[in-house]
TORPA-4810 file (N, C-alpha, C, O; in nm, 3 decimals):
<nodes>
NODE_1_-2.281_-0.958_-1.283_-2.111_-0.938_-1.298_-2.093_-0.795_-1.350_-2.145_-0.775_-1.460_X
NODE_2_-2.015_-0.666_-1.280_-2.033_-0.533_-1.331_-1.948_-0.551_-1.444_-1.863_-0.636_-1.471_X
NODE_3_-1.998_-0.438_-1.513_-1.898_-0.387_-1.660_-1.817_-0.284_-1.569_-1.879_-0.193_-1.513_X
NODE_4_-1.679_-0.297_-1.553_-1.585_-0.253_-1.474_-1.536_-0.121_-1.614_-1.553_-0.143_-1.734_X
NODE_5_-1.497_-0.037_-1.575_-1.404_0.100_-1.692_-1.261_0.094_-1.627_-1.164_0.117_-1.699_X
NODE_6_-1.244_0.065_-1.493_-1.104_0.092_-1.452_-1.111_-0.004_-1.362_-1.209_-0.054_-1.307_X
NODE_7_-0.951_-0.036_-1.346_-0.935_-0.140_-1.224_-0.791_-0.094_-1.155_-0.690_-0.094_-1.225_X
NODE_8_-0.787_-0.060_-1.029_-0.727_-0.036_-0.898_-0.648_-0.102_-0.870_-0.673_-0.223_-0.863_X
NODE_9_-0.558_-0.069_-0.850_-0.446_-0.204_-0.751_-0.368_-0.131_-0.641_-0.282_-0.044_-0.656_X
NODE_10_-0.431_-0.201_-0.493_-0.328_-0.186_-0.415_-0.142_-0.235_-0.425_-0.141_-0.342_-0.485_X
NODE_11_-0.040_-0.207_-0.400_0.088_-0.208_-0.413_0.142_-0.367_-0.367_0.142_-0.484_-0.406_X
NODE_12_0.189_-0.276_-0.252_0.215_-0.421_-0.157_0.154_-0.523_-0.127_0.061_-0.524_-0.046_X
NODE_13_0.197_-0.628_-0.189_0.161_-0.746_-0.165_0.058_-0.752_-0.273_-0.031_-0.834_-0.250_X
NODE_14_0.049_-0.689_-0.382_-0.079_-0.744_-0.491_-0.004_-0.703_-0.592_-0.008_-0.787_-0.681_X
NODE_15_0.081_-0.586_-0.626_0.182_-0.571_-0.766_0.287_-0.620_-0.739_0.332_-0.697_-0.824_X
NODE_16_0.352_-0.601_-0.639_0.490_-0.603_-0.578_0.499_-0.707_-0.473_0.393_-0.733_-0.416_X
NODE_17_0.597_-0.766_-0.439_0.633_-0.803_-0.277_0.662_-0.758_-0.189_0.779_-0.718_-0.186_X
NODE_18_0.546_-0.730_-0.023_0.504_-0.629_0.050_0.720_-0.632_0.091_0.809_-0.710_0.059_X
NODE_19_0.716_-0.499_0.177_0.823_-0.505_0.245_0.913_-0.588_0.329_0.840_-0.673_0.380_X
NODE_20_1.021_-0.603_0.365_1.054_-0.703_0.464_1.010_-0.647_0.585_0.974_-0.530_0.591_X
NODE_21_1.009_-0.728_0.688_0.996_-0.643_0.806_1.153_-0.636_0.900_1.161_-0.609_1.020_X
NODE_22_1.237_-0.661_0.832_1.414_-0.626_0.856_1.397_-0.493_0.796_1.423_-0.397_0.868_X
NODE_23_1.364_-0.477_0.693_1.345_-0.360_0.556_1.318_-0.212_0.703_1.390_-0.130_0.761_X
NODE_24_1.169_-0.254_0.704_1.096_-0.176_0.797_1.149_-0.121_0.918_1.161_0.000_0.940_X
NODE_25_1.187_-0.235_1.012_1.243_-0.255_1.098_1.366_-0.143_1.145_1.353_-0.063_1.238_X
NODE_26_1.475_-0.155_1.068_1.625_-0.091_1.040_1.599_0.041_1.026_1.657_0.127_1.092_X
NODE_27_1.474_0.076_0.902_1.433_0.162_0.861_1.416_0.275_1.047_1.483_0.366_1.098_X
NODE_28_1.317_0.214_1.080_1.280_0.268_1.237_1.349_0.303_1.316_1.331_0.416_1.362_X
NODE_29_1.476_0.205_1.373_1.576_0.194_1.456_1.694_0.351_1.392_1.761_0.433_1.455_X
NODE_30_1.674_0.331_1.265_1.732_0.443_1.256_1.677_0.620_1.249_1.731_0.727_1.278_X
NODE_31_1.576_0.590_1.209_1.502_0.717_1.278_1.480_0.764_1.405_1.472_0.885_1.429_X
NODE_32_1.468_0.652_1.512_1.494_0.704_1.585_1.645_0.754_1.705_1.661_0.838_1.794_X
NODE_33_1.745_0.625_1.629_1.850_0.692_1.628_1.860_0.857_1.606_1.923_0.914_1.696_X
NODE_34_1.812_0.935_1.509_1.807_1.047_1.446_1.731_1.112_1.508_1.777_1.225_1.491_X
NODE_35_1.626_1.125_1.583_1.570_1.199_1.713_1.627_1.197_1.809_1.586_1.279_1.891_X
NODE_36_1.749_1.106_1.855_1.848_1.074_1.992_1.774_0.945_2.105_1.782_0.927_2.226_X
NODE_37_1.734_0.905_2.043_1.676_0.776_2.102_1.762_0.640_2.024_1.751_0.612_1.905_X
NODE_38_1.843_0.571_2.119_1.953_0.505_2.081_1.853_0.332_2.130_1.863_0.228_2.064_X
NODE_39_1.800_0.341_2.207_1.726_0.186_2.222_1.584_0.186_2.247_1.532_0.196_2.358_X
NODE_40_1.522_0.174_2.129_1.363_0.187_2.164_1.331_0.057_2.197_1.396_-0.043_2.170_X
NODE_41_1.188_0.066_2.280_1.130_-0.086_2.332_1.146_-0.141_2.185_1.212_-0.093_2.093_X
NODE_42_1.079_-0.241_2.187_1.052_-0.371_2.072_0.922_-0.323_2.034_0.885_-0.304_1.918_X
NODE_43_0.846_-0.304_2.153_0.701_-0.310_2.133_0.698_-0.177_2.084_0.658_-0.177_1.968_X
NODE_44_0.729_-0.041_2.135_0.746_0.038_2.031_0.783_0.061_1.892_0.721_0.132_1.812_X
NODE_45_0.905_-0.015_1.868_0.960_-0.046_1.725_0.835_-0.104_1.638_0.789_-0.074_1.528_X
NODE_46_0.802_-0.198_1.735_0.671_-0.267_1.618_0.563_-0.162_1.578_0.545_-0.136_1.459_X
NODE_47_0.511_-0.119_1.651_0.418_-0.014_1.694_0.409_0.064_1.543_0.306_0.084_1.479_X
NODE_48_0.545_0.104_1.504_0.563_0.223_1.404_0.607_0.166_1.242_0.640_0.237_1.147_X
NODE_49_0.597_0.031_1.245_0.614_-0.046_1.139_0.517_-0.023_1.051_0.524_0.056_0.957_X
NODE_50_0.393_-0.115_1.087_0.271_-0.119_1.008_0.159_-0.055_1.078_0.159_-0.037_1.200_X
NODE_51_0.052_-0.015_0.990_-0.044_0.026_1.060_-0.054_0.140_1.189_-0.115_0.163_1.294_X
NODE_52_0.034_0.185_1.116_0.018_0.317_1.240_-0.075_0.400_1.224_-0.132_0.388_1.116_X
NODE_53_-0.125_0.508_1.311_-0.187_0.593_1.329_-0.173_0.713_1.401_-0.110_0.700_1.506_X
NODE_54_-0.223_0.857_1.368_-0.189_0.971_1.421_-0.146_0.921_1.570_-0.028_0.925_1.605_X
NODE_55_-0.249_0.874_1.652_-0.247_0.881_1.800_-0.145_0.760_1.836_-0.036_0.776_1.891_X
NODE_56_-0.189_0.660_1.804_-0.047_0.574_1.810_0.079_0.600_1.799_0.161_0.537_1.866_X
NODE_57_0.115_0.691_1.718_0.269_0.776_1.688_0.241_0.842_1.799_0.286_0.786_1.899_X
NODE_58_0.163_0.973_1.827_0.211_1.050_1.933_0.223_0.962_2.094_0.290_1.005_2.187_X
NODE_59_0.172_0.881_2.096_0.172_0.786_2.210_0.295_0.758_2.274_0.346_0.794_2.380_X
NODE_60_0.351_0.636_2.123_0.488_0.613_2.154_0.614_0.741_2.150_0.719_0.746_2.214_X
NODE_61_0.560_0.835_2.053_0.652_0.951_2.083_0.675_1.048_2.219_0.765_1.118_2.265_X
NODE_62_0.547_1.014_2.253_0.547_1.080_2.442_0.614_0.987_2.529_0.625_1.029_2.644_X
NODE_63_0.651_0.902_2.511_0.716_0.801_2.575_0.874_0.818_2.610_0.942_0.799_2.711_X
NODE_64_0.907_0.872_2.442_1.100_0.914_2.513_1.036_1.076_2.455_1.047_1.060_2.334_X
NODE_65_0.989_1.189_2.470_0.988_1.285_2.457_1.022_1.318_2.342_1.124_1.387_2.347_X
NODE_66_0.981_1.300_2.232_1.039_1.385_2.077_0.905_1.356_1.997_0.822_1.267_1.978_X
NODE_67_0.937_1.495_1.961_0.779_1.556_1.827_0.777_1.439_1.745_0.869_1.368_1.706_X
NODE_68_0.668_1.433_1.731_0.576_1.310_1.661_0.609_1.372_1.503_0.642_1.293_1.414_X
NODE_69_0.598_1.519_1.479_0.648_1.523_1.323_0.741_1.527_1.271_0.737_1.500_1.151_X
NODE_70_0.909_1.573_1.351_1.026_1.532_1.347_1.058_1.378_1.312_1.121_1.348_1.211_X
NODE_71_1.007_1.280_1.406_1.033_1.158_1.416_0.976_1.087_1.296_1.036_0.994_1.242_X
NODE_72_0.882_1.123_1.263_0.773_1.078_1.180_0.852_1.092_0.991_0.845_1.014_0.896_X
NODE_73_0.912_1.210_1.005_0.932_1.236_0.887_1.020_1.189_0.830_1.038_1.173_0.710_X
NODE_74_1.133_1.143_0.991_1.294_1.084_0.976_1.184_0.929_0.917_1.165_0.884_0.803_X
NODE_75_1.140_0.891_1.033_1.093_0.695_0.970_1.069_0.685_0.817_1.124_0.601_0.745_X
NODE_76_0.954_0.809_0.761_0.930_0.735_0.644_1.056_0.797_0.535_1.021_0.799_0.416_X
NODE_77_1.156_0.833_0.556_1.239_0.853_0.446_1.322_0.776_0.462_1.379_0.733_0.361_X
NODE_78_1.366_0.724_0.600_1.420_0.626_0.607_1.347_0.499_0.567_1.442_0.427_0.534_X
NODE_79_1.259_0.442_0.553_1.187_0.329_0.535_1.136_0.352_0.375_1.076_0.253_0.334_X
NODE_80_1.144_0.432_0.301_1.137_0.486_0.181_1.271_0.425_0.107_1.272_0.335_0.022_X
NODE_81_1.393_0.502_0.166_1.511_0.476_0.164_1.532_0.305_0.121_1.566_0.253_0.015_X
NODE_82_1.508_0.266_0.212_1.508_0.097_0.279_1.452_0.038_0.190_1.508_-0.066_0.158_X
NODE_83_1.319_0.075_0.109_1.255_-0.021_0.049_1.323_-0.021_-0.082_1.356_-0.132_-0.124_X
NODE_84_1.349_0.082_-0.153_1.445_0.073_-0.269_1.533_0.044_-0.281_1.603_0.056_-0.382_X
NODE_85_1.562_-0.008_-0.173_1.723_-0.050_-0.157_1.676_-0.224_-0.173_1.739_-0.309_-0.235_X
NODE_86_1.597_-0.236_-0.127_1.518_-0.361_-0.184_1.493_-0.423_-0.267_1.505_-0.545_-0.270_X
NODE_87_1.437_-0.325_-0.390_1.438_-0.356_-0.492_1.556_-0.324_-0.565_1.578_-0.394_-0.663_X
NODE_88_1.644_-0.225_-0.533_1.784_-0.247_-0.633_1.876_-0.343_-0.633_1.956_-0.367_-0.724_X
NODE_89_1.858_-0.420_-0.486_1.965_-0.532_-0.432_1.918_-0.664_-0.489_1.987_-0.765_-0.506_X
NODE_90_1.750_-0.645_-0.524_1.696_-0.768_-0.604_1.658_-0.877_-0.510_1.658_-1.000_-0.517_X
NODE_91_1.611_-0.750_-0.376_1.557_-0.853_-0.258_1.389_-0.870_-0.299_1.311_-0.947_-0.241_X
NODE_92_1.362_-0.802_-0.382_1.200_-0.759_-0.371_1.159_-0.762_-0.500_1.249_-0.724_-0.575_X
NODE_93_1.041_-0.798_-0.567_1.101_-0.773_-0.704_0.880_-0.784_-0.743_0.799_-0.826_-0.660_X
NODE_94_0.855_-0.749_-0.841_0.678_-0.741_-0.894_0.643_-0.905_-0.930_0.688_-0.974_-1.021_X
NODE_95_0.552_-0.938_-0.829_0.496_-1.081_-0.923_0.476_-1.120_-1.023_0.429_-1.036_-1.099_X
NODE_96_0.497_-1.267_-1.084_0.498_-1.258_-1.201_0.364_-1.256_-1.242_0.346_-1.277_-1.362_X
NODE_97_0.244_-1.232_-1.155_0.117_-1.287_-1.297_0.074_-1.134_-1.259_-0.034_-1.123_-1.200_X
NODE_98_0.128_-1.045_-1.280_0.053_-0.917_-1.269_0.071_-0.883_-1.469_0.014_-0.796_-1.535_X
NODE_99_0.178_-0.999_-1.518_0.128_-1.005_-1.689_-0.015_-1.075_-1.723_-0.046_-1.070_-1.842_X
NODE_100_-0.098_-1.133_-1.642_-0.227_-1.121_-1.659_-0.294_-1.017_-1.652_-0.409_-1.045_-1.685_X
NODE_101_-0.283_-0.897_-1.623_-0.365_-0.794_-1.626_-0.295_-0.720_-1.720_-0.339_-0.606_-1.704_X
NODE_102_-0.220_-0.717_-1.801_-0.140_-0.633_-1.880_-0.231_-0.576_-2.009_-0.249_-0.464_-2.056_X
NODE_103_-0.276_-0.701_-2.040_-0.332_-0.670_-2.186_-0.455_-0.602_-2.145_-0.490_-0.507_-2.215_X
NODE_104_-0.554_-0.646_-2.007_-0.710_-0.599_-1.990_-0.719_-0.443_-2.067_-0.631_-0.358_-2.076_X
NODE_105_-0.838_-0.441_-2.109_-0.854_-0.300_-2.200_-0.885_-0.252_-2.095_-0.964_-0.346_-2.100_X
NODE_106_-0.904_-0.201_-2.005_-0.956_-0.133_-1.848_-0.848_-0.017_-1.829_-0.726_-0.034_-1.834_X
NODE_107_-0.909_0.095_-1.806_-0.796_0.211_-1.703_-0.748_0.128_-1.636_-0.792_0.013_-1.636_X
NODE_108_-0.620_0.176_-1.546_-0.539_0.092_-1.475_-0.491_0.220_-1.349_-0.435_0.324_-1.384_X
NODE_109_-0.521_0.193_-1.219_-0.440_0.267_-1.104_-0.385_0.220_-1.027_-0.408_0.100_-1.011_X
NODE_110_-0.320_0.261_-0.969_-0.254_0.262_-0.812_-0.289_0.347_-0.659_-0.265_0.462_-0.622_X
NODE_111_-0.338_0.265_-0.611_-0.374_0.348_-0.455_-0.297_0.296_-0.324_-0.354_0.198_-0.276_X
NODE_112_-0.197_0.331_-0.263_-0.115_0.287_-0.227_-0.109_0.333_-0.052_-0.114_0.455_-0.043_X
NODE_113_-0.102_0.278_0.059_-0.072_0.379_0.167_0.065_0.419_0.177_0.103_0.515_0.244_X
NODE_114_0.151_0.333_0.097_0.248_0.377_0.095_0.343_0.472_0.073_0.304_0.510_-0.037_X
NODE_115_0.455_0.550_0.101_0.485_0.692_0.067_0.495_0.705_-0.110_0.553_0.627_-0.186_X
NODE_116_0.426_0.819_-0.143_0.387_0.820_-0.311_0.553_0.861_-0.352_0.559_0.890_-0.471_X
NODE_117_0.646_0.867_-0.303_0.800_0.885_-0.343_0.840_0.774_-0.358_0.944_0.770_-0.424_X
NODE_118_0.772_0.605_-0.298_0.844_0.493_-0.307_0.713_0.417_-0.388_0.755_0.319_-0.450_X
NODE_119_0.583_0.435_-0.402_0.520_0.414_-0.544_0.597_0.468_-0.671_0.657_0.394_-0.748_X
NODE_120_0.590_0.596_-0.682_0.674_0.629_-0.805_0.785_0.587_-0.791_0.823_0.544_-0.900_X
NODE_121_0.877_0.573_-0.698_1.019_0.500_-0.812_0.943_0.330_-0.840_0.999_0.253_-0.917_X
NODE_122_0.833_0.295_-0.778_0.801_0.118_-0.811_0.749_0.085_-0.952_0.757_-0.011_-1.028_X
NODE_123_0.688_0.216_-0.954_0.599_0.235_-1.112_0.724_0.188_-1.224_0.739_0.087_-1.293_X
NODE_124_0.820_0.339_-1.204_0.942_0.363_-1.321_1.033_0.217_-1.282_1.044_0.142_-1.379_X
NODE_125_1.089_0.174_-1.173_1.192_0.010_-1.132_1.069_-0.039_-1.224_1.056_0.015_-1.334_X
NODE_126_0.985_-0.130_-1.187_0.916_-0.242_-1.192_0.847_-0.200_-1.330_0.736_-0.248_-1.352_X
NODE_127_0.905_-0.110_-1.430_0.806_-0.107_-1.578_0.679_-0.068_-1.544_0.599_-0.131_-1.613_X
NODE_128_0.625_0.004_-1.471_0.460_-0.018_-1.516_0.438_0.170_-1.565_0.334_0.225_-1.528_X
NODE_129_0.504_0.223_-1.617_0.508_0.362_-1.657_0.368_0.379_-1.747_0.278_0.463_-1.746_X
NODE_130_0.399_0.236_-1.838_0.313_0.265_-1.956_0.162_0.181_-1.924_0.069_0.160_-2.003_X
NODE_131_0.172_0.145_-1.791_0.027_0.036_-1.788_-0.077_0.122_-1.712_-0.195_0.152_-1.730_X
NODE_132_0.015_0.147_-1.621_-0.056_0.283_-1.525_-0.130_0.401_-1.546_-0.037_0.480_-1.561_X
NODE_133_-0.241_0.472_-1.558_-0.286_0.638_-1.594_-0.250_0.706_-1.475_-0.218_0.825_-1.478_X
NODE_134_-0.253_0.633_-1.362_-0.285_0.739_-1.262_-0.189_0.650_-1.119_-0.159_0.530_-1.123_X
NODE_135_-0.158_0.740_-1.010_-0.101_0.666_-0.933_-0.070_0.759_-0.783_-0.030_0.875_-0.770_X
NODE_136_-0.103_0.666_-0.688_-0.108_0.780_-0.546_-0.076_0.670_-0.417_-0.131_0.570_-0.368_X
NODE_137_0.021_0.735_-0.398_0.102_0.678_-0.255_0.029_0.819_-0.158_-0.062_0.889_-0.203_X
NODE_138_0.095_0.839_-0.011_0.065_0.904_0.072_0.171_1.025_0.081_0.259_0.993_0.161_X
NODE_139_0.189_1.139_0.032_0.307_1.217_0.091_0.322_1.213_0.266_0.237_1.205_0.354_X
NODE_140_0.514_1.227_0.270_0.551_1.205_0.412_0.496_1.275_0.436_0.449_1.368_0.371_X
NODE_141_0.481_1.225_0.617_0.451_1.321_0.710_0.327_1.274_0.820_0.265_1.171_0.791_X
NODE_142_0.291_1.346_0.940_0.192_1.280_1.000_0.084_1.321_0.979_-0.007_1.271_1.045_X
NODE_143_0.058_1.410_0.895_-0.102_1.452_0.864_-0.146_1.373_0.720_-0.263_1.355_0.686_X
NODE_144_-0.042_1.336_0.655_-0.071_1.178_0.581_-0.122_1.086_0.604_-0.196_1.036_0.520_X
NODE_145_-0.098_1.019_0.745_-0.153_0.896_0.812_-0.302_0.951_0.766_-0.344_0.892_0.667_X
NODE_146_-0.380_1.040_0.813_-0.524_1.068_0.823_-0.586_1.039_0.669_-0.703_1.072_0.646_X
NODE_147_-0.529_0.997_0.596_-0.573_0.959_0.412_-0.544_0.813_0.411_-0.596_0.752_0.317_X
NODE_148_-0.486_0.756_0.479_-0.464_0.605_0.440_-0.591_0.562_0.482_-0.673_0.584_0.571_X
NODE_149_-0.571_0.486_0.372_-0.695_0.311_0.399_-0.722_0.301_0.519_-0.624_0.317_0.591_X
NODE_150_-0.855_0.270_0.591_-0.931_0.283_0.490_-1.032_0.422_0.457_-1.149_0.426_0.419_X
NODE_151_-0.952_0.511_0.484_-0.976_0.632_0.401_-0.984_0.604_0.272_-0.891_0.546_0.216_X
NODE_152_-1.124_0.650_0.189_-1.117_0.683_0.038_-1.020_0.735_-0.027_-0.949_0.698_-0.121_X
NODE_153_-1.028_0.842_0.046_-0.916_0.988_-0.014_-0.888_0.931_-0.174_-0.967_0.946_-0.267_X
NODE_154_-0.789_0.879_-0.179_-0.687_0.884_-0.227_-0.755_0.715_-0.380_-0.720_0.709_-0.497_X
NODE_155_-0.845_0.621_-0.311_-0.929_0.613_-0.463_-1.054_0.700_-0.501_-1.114_0.677_-0.605_X
NODE_156_-1.089_0.795_-0.422_-1.178_0.877_-0.537_-1.060_0.979_-0.544_-1.119_1.082_-0.512_X
NODE_157_-0.951_1.010_-0.561_-0.897_1.088_-0.668_-0.841_1.019_-0.784_-0.841_1.073_-0.895_X
NODE_158_-0.785_0.878_-0.761_-0.759_0.826_-0.868_-0.905_0.796_-0.967_-0.922_0.803_-1.088_X
NODE_159_-0.999_0.757_-0.849_-1.138_0.756_-0.996_-1.169_0.872_-1.068_-1.231_0.878_-1.173_X
NODE_160_-1.130_0.948_-1.016_-1.150_1.168_-1.110_-1.072_1.144_-1.178_-1.099_1.202_-1.284_X
NODE_161_-0.971_1.084_-1.188_-0.847_1.132_-1.231_-0.857_1.027_-1.399_-0.812_1.059_-1.508_X
NODE_162_-0.918_0.924_-1.369_-0.964_0.832_-1.489_-1.121_0.853_-1.519_-1.186_0.794_-1.605_X
NODE_163_-1.155_0.923_-1.453_-1.328_0.993_-1.525_-1.397_0.822_-1.510_-1.465_0.774_-1.600_X
NODE_164_-1.361_0.742_-1.373_-1.416_0.602_-1.402_-1.550_0.613_-1.330_-1.564_0.671_-1.223_X
NODE_165_-1.642_0.554_-1.395_-1.757_0.543_-1.294_-1.774_0.409_-1.236_-1.801_0.420_-1.116_X
NODE_166_-1.769_0.296_-1.273_-1.748_0.136_-1.201_-1.611_0.111_-1.191_-1.553_0.088_-1.297_X
NODE_167_-1.543_0.111_-1.077_-1.441_0.012_-1.074_-1.418_-0.096_-1.004_-1.503_-0.133_-0.923_X
NODE_168_-1.326_-0.153_-1.019_-1.240_-0.280_-0.944_-1.125_-0.267_-0.820_-1.014_-0.278_-0.872_X
NODE_169_-1.114_-0.248_-0.683_-0.982_-0.262_-0.657_-0.979_-0.392_-0.547_-1.052_-0.458_-0.473_X
NODE_170_-0.829_-0.374_-0.596_-0.763_-0.517_-0.578_-0.679_-0.516_-0.506_-0.570_-0.470_-0.540_X
NODE_171_-0.704_-0.578_-0.351_-0.588_-0.514_-0.234_-0.558_-0.676_-0.132_-0.615_-0.784_-0.141_X
NODE_172_-0.465_-0.639_-0.057_-0.451_-0.826_0.061_-0.476_-0.765_0.184_-0.405_-0.805_0.276_X
NODE_173_-0.573_-0.663_0.214_-0.563_-0.673_0.316_-0.706_-0.574_0.382_-0.739_-0.477_0.313_X
NODE_174_-0.783_-0.601_0.508_-0.926_-0.571_0.546_-0.896_-0.419_0.470_-0.936_-0.406_0.354_X
NODE_175_-0.834_-0.322_0.527_-0.858_-0.184_0.495_-0.864_-0.150_0.382_-0.882_-0.031_0.356_X
NODE_176_-0.852_-0.245_0.285_-0.854_-0.234_0.100_-0.983_-0.263_0.086_-1.053_-0.185_0.022_X
NODE_177_-1.045_-0.393_0.148_-1.160_-0.353_0.124_-1.247_-0.272_0.197_-1.354_-0.288_0.138_X
NODE_178_-1.264_-0.206_0.275_-1.327_-0.161_0.353_-1.319_-0.005_0.242_-1.408_0.059_0.186_X
NODE_179_-1.144_0.014_0.248_-1.136_0.144_0.181_-1.265_0.161_0.006_-1.345_0.252_-0.016_X
NODE_180_-1.239_0.054_-0.072_-1.290_0.036_-0.141_-1.476_0.063_-0.153_-1.532_0.141_-0.230_X
NODE_181_-1.538_-0.027_-0.056_-1.681_-0.012_-0.015_-1.731_0.107_0.030_-1.847_0.143_0.008_X
NODE_182_-1.630_0.184_0.105_-1.648_0.338_0.090_-1.655_0.438_-0.003_-1.732_0.534_-0.003_X
NODE_183_-1.539_0.398_-0.112_-1.539_0.514_-0.203_-1.669_0.409_-0.329_-1.679_0.415_-0.452_X
NODE_184_-1.739_0.332_-0.237_-1.818_0.305_-0.395_-1.807_0.179_-0.491_-1.882_0.143_-0.581_X
NODE_185_-1.711_0.135_-0.451_-1.626_0.087_-0.567_-1.629_-0.112_-0.515_-1.626_-0.126_-0.393_X
NODE_186_-1.633_-0.236_-0.592_-1.618_-0.351_-0.562_-1.481_-0.343_-0.543_-1.392_-0.263_-0.572_X
NODE_187_-1.495_-0.484_-0.467_-1.322_-0.516_-0.364_-1.289_-0.673_-0.462_-1.368_-0.755_-0.509_X
NODE_188_-1.154_-0.665_-0.464_-1.122_-0.809_-0.469_-0.989_-0.833_-0.299_-0.910_-0.762_-0.237_X
NODE_189_-1.025_-0.933_-0.295_-0.907_-0.926_-0.221_-0.817_-1.094_-0.250_-0.866_-1.204_-0.271_X
NODE_190_-0.671_-1.051_-0.239_-0.589_-1.169_-0.299_-0.542_-1.225_-0.193_-0.482_-1.179_-0.095_X
NODE_191_-0.580_-1.342_-0.225_-0.505_-1.414_-0.077_-0.388_-1.465_-0.126_-0.378_-1.565_-0.197_X
NODE_192_-0.297_-1.392_-0.082_-0.117_-1.479_-0.129_-0.070_-1.484_0.005_-0.120_-1.434_0.106_X
NODE_193_0.043_-1.558_-0.010_0.128_-1.627_0.093_0.145_-1.569_0.218_0.178_-1.625_0.322_X
NODE_194_0.111_-1.408_0.193_0.161_-1.358_0.306_0.020_-1.286_0.384_0.033_-1.203_0.474_X
NODE_195_-0.110_-1.334_0.334_-0.209_-1.332_0.389_-0.289_-1.433_0.381_-0.411_-1.420_0.390_X
NODE_196_-0.230_-1.544_0.364_-0.293_-1.659_0.338_-0.378_-1.657_0.476_-0.497_-1.633_0.453_X
NODE_197_-0.355_-1.674_0.591_-0.435_-1.700_0.742_-0.500_-1.587_0.779_-0.555_-1.591_0.889_X
NODE_198_-0.511_-1.466_0.703_-0.625_-1.339_0.725_-0.735_-1.395_0.759_-0.752_-1.505_0.706_X
NODE_199_-0.793_-1.370_0.809_-0.922_-1.357_0.858_-1.008_-1.204_0.842_-0.963_-1.117_0.917_X
NODE_200_-1.090_-1.176_0.780_-1.140_-1.058_0.763_-1.258_-1.032_0.826_-1.357_-1.066_0.761_X
NODE_201_-1.276_-0.987_0.921_-1.459_-0.944_0.904_-1.497_-0.816_0.864_-1.547_-0.744_0.951_X
NODE_202_-1.485_-0.776_0.762_-1.569_-0.769_0.623_-1.556_-0.876_0.469_-1.464_-0.948_0.432_X
NODE_203_-1.674_-0.850_0.415_-1.693_-0.957_0.335_-1.599_-0.886_0.186_-1.560_-0.775_0.222_X
NODE_204_-1.574_-0.901_0.107_-1.527_-0.846_-0.003_-1.595_-0.913_-0.130_-1.635_-1.030_-0.132_X
NODE_205_-1.602_-0.840_-0.216_-1.672_-0.903_-0.343_-1.651_-0.995_-0.400_-1.736_-1.075_-0.437_X
NODE_206_-1.512_-1.002_-0.422_-1.424_-1.166_-0.466_-1.316_-1.171_-0.373_-1.254_-1.084_-0.312_X
NODE_207_-1.307_-1.303_-0.378_-1.172_-1.355_-0.280_-1.086_-1.423_-0.396_-1.131_-1.525_-0.449_X
NODE_208_-0.960_-1.368_-0.439_-0.927_-1.429_-0.538_-0.755_-1.512_-0.490_-0.688_-1.468_-0.396_X
NODE_209_-0.724_-1.594_-0.550_-0.577_-1.650_-0.486_-0.499_-1.554_-0.583_-0.421_-1.495_-0.508_X
NODE_210_-0.475_-1.494_-0.751_-0.385_-1.437_-0.805_-0.436_-1.370_-0.877_-0.559_-1.367_-0.872_X
NODE_211_-0.361_-1.280_-0.982_-0.412_-1.223_-1.086_-0.442_-1.266_-1.165_-0.475_-1.183_-1.250_X
NODE_212_-0.458_-1.401_-1.207_-0.501_-1.479_-1.279_-0.637_-1.426_-1.277_-0.678_-1.349_-1.364_X
NODE_213_-0.709_-1.468_-1.172_-0.816_-1.467_-1.153_-0.878_-1.327_-1.180_-0.970_-1.298_-1.257_X
NODE_214_-0.817_-1.256_-1.108_-0.843_-1.123_-1.155_-0.917_-1.089_-1.230_-1.033_-1.050_-1.220_X
NODE_215_-0.799_-1.116_-1.377_-0.788_-1.102_-1.517_-0.913_-1.138_-1.556_-0.978_-1.058_-1.623_X
NODE_216_-0.989_-1.316_-1.505_-1.085_-1.338_-1.512_-1.253_-1.272_-1.496_-1.351_-1.290_-1.567_X
NODE_217_-1.234_-1.198_-1.379_-1.334_-1.131_-1.340_-1.389_-1.002_-1.403_-1.502_-0.958_-1.424_X
NODE_218_-1.202_-0.937_-1.435_-1.222_-0.804_-1.543_-1.307_-0.854_-1.662_-1.402_-0.789_-1.704_X
NODE_219_-1.264_-0.986_-1.722_-1.295_-1.047_-1.863_-1.446_-1.132_-1.886_-1.488_-1.200_-1.980_X
NODE_220_-1.499_-1.097_-1.765_-1.614_-1.139_-1.727_-1.687_-1.291_-1.691_-1.805_-1.327_-1.682_X
NODE_221_-1.570_-1.352_-1.678_-1.530_-1.509_-1.659_-1.564_-1.529_-1.550_-1.548_-1.641_-1.501_X
</nodes>
């Protein structure tokens, strides 16, 4: 059992409920309309909801002859606004079991592939300001897609901020596990309801049901 000096968390699906497909789809539809596309294909809408890469973005935008940078700036902005509205309207909240890790003595950080503006809002809205010593999301724009997990860029920045040597990264996706290992960190995969049936092609160091089990790992139990 490693004696961790820091614990890093993904945000969506780990600390707070993930954004709904309806919210992200609505944001994508508004972004398409903003660049002059009134009726995008359903498959193309799905392509820009989650797991977007620069290559897939260019391919979709090429179909409609729109500039990828212009479209993605609109999509990021609308997606962030839609997610903030979910919290404000009470449709989305933090998980109750976040309280299980609140009193741990470790340094905490958040590393997300969501927009930094969204993470900044969540940290404040959900009362995390005093808990997390550092937090990262990506800046809005196409270039930031290269720094999404599984790239370890923001994990490495968070570790540097905390001055940490050994950390556990808690996530809910395969990209979280891969990013942790690329950064030289241990990984904990939280199998919540939304990812209960996910099959991983990589092995996390721990697989847990909730943050209560993460607290037990951190305490050396």
